[in-house]
C-alpha positions as CSV (number, residue, x, y, z in Angstrom):
1,M,34.4,-77.7,8.7
2,F,35.9,-76.6,12.6
3,C,35.4,-73.2,13.8
4,M,39.5,-71.5,14.1
5,I,38.9,-68.8,16.8
6,G,40.2,-70.7,19.8
7,P,43.8,-69.9,21.1
8,T,44.6,-71.2,18.2
9,M,44.9,-70.8,13.9
10,S,46.7,-71.1,11.1
11,H,49.9,-70.1,9.4
12,R,47.9,-69.4,6.0
13,R,44.9,-67.6,8.2
14,R,47.2,-66.0,10.0
15,S,49.1,-64.7,7.5
16,A,45.7,-63.8,5.1
17,L,44.3,-61.7,8.4
18,K,47.4,-59.8,8.2
19,I,47.5,-59.0,5.1
20,L,44.3,-57.4,5.6
21,A,45.1,-55.8,8.2
22,D,47.2,-54.4,6.1
23,A,45.4,-52.5,3.1
24,G,44.2,-50.5,5.1
25,P,40.3,-49.2,5.1
26,H,39.6,-50.3,1.4
27,G,40.6,-53.8,1.4
28,I,42.1,-55.7,-1.1
29,I,40.2,-56.7,-4.6
30,D,43.3,-57.7,-6.0
31,P,42.0,-61.1,-7.6
32,L,45.0,-62.8,-8.0
33,F,45.5,-62.4,-3.2
34,L,42.1,-63.5,-3.8
35,A,42.5,-66.7,-5.1
36,R,45.9,-67.6,-3.3
37,F,43.3,-67.3,0.2
38,T,40.4,-68.7,-0.2
39,P,39.6,-70.7,1.8
40,E,41.4,-69.0,4.8
41,L,38.8,-66.0,3.8
42,L,35.7,-68.1,3.2
43,D,37.2,-69.0,7.1
44,L,37.7,-65.9,8.0
45,V,33.9,-63.9,7.0
46,R,32.7,-66.9,8.9
47,D,34.2,-66.0,11.8
48,G,33.3,-62.3,11.3
49,L,37.2,-61.7,11.4
50,A,36.4,-60.7,8.4
51,T,33.9,-59.0,5.5
52,A,32.9,-59.3,1.9
53,K,31.5,-57.6,0.0
54,R,30.5,-57.2,-4.0
55,T,31.6,-54.2,-5.4
56,R,31.6,-52.2,-8.8
57,K,35.1,-51.2,-10.1
58,R,35.8,-47.7,-10.4
59,G,32.4,-47.4,-11.8
60,Q,33.1,-50.4,-14.4
61,I,30.4,-52.8,-15.9
62,V,33.4,-55.6,-13.3
63,E,32.1,-56.9,-10.2
64,V,34.9,-57.1,-8.1
65,A,34.6,-58.8,-4.1
66,R,36.4,-56.6,-1.8
67,V,37.2,-58.3,1.6
68,R,38.4,-56.4,4.5
69,I,38.9,-56.7,8.2
70,T,36.8,-56.6,10.6
71,N,37.4,-55.1,14.5
72,A,37.5,-59.0,15.6
73,G,40.2,-59.3,13.2
74,R,42.5,-56.2,14.4
75,M,40.9,-57.7,17.9
76,R,42.5,-61.2,16.8
77,L,46.3,-59.9,15.7
78,G,46.2,-57.6,18.2
79,K,46.3,-54.4,16.2
80,T,44.5,-51.5,17.5
81,L,41.2,-50.3,15.8
82,R,41.0,-47.6,14.1
């Protein structure tokens, strides 16, 4: 494996990062999104462009992963910081 923070980023990684950017401050917990982009999300978290955190969904027993874009990820996409 290699780090893709340099000048190029795969289409799938950029797509996942754009979806995270559009998700807002609460991030995404959608299991279909997480399943579809698992390898890309792992790379984005490793590279510091996204964060992942286990959390409970509305007080229920079910634990989910919440993925959010970081400021570094927004900068990578050329978006303004929130």
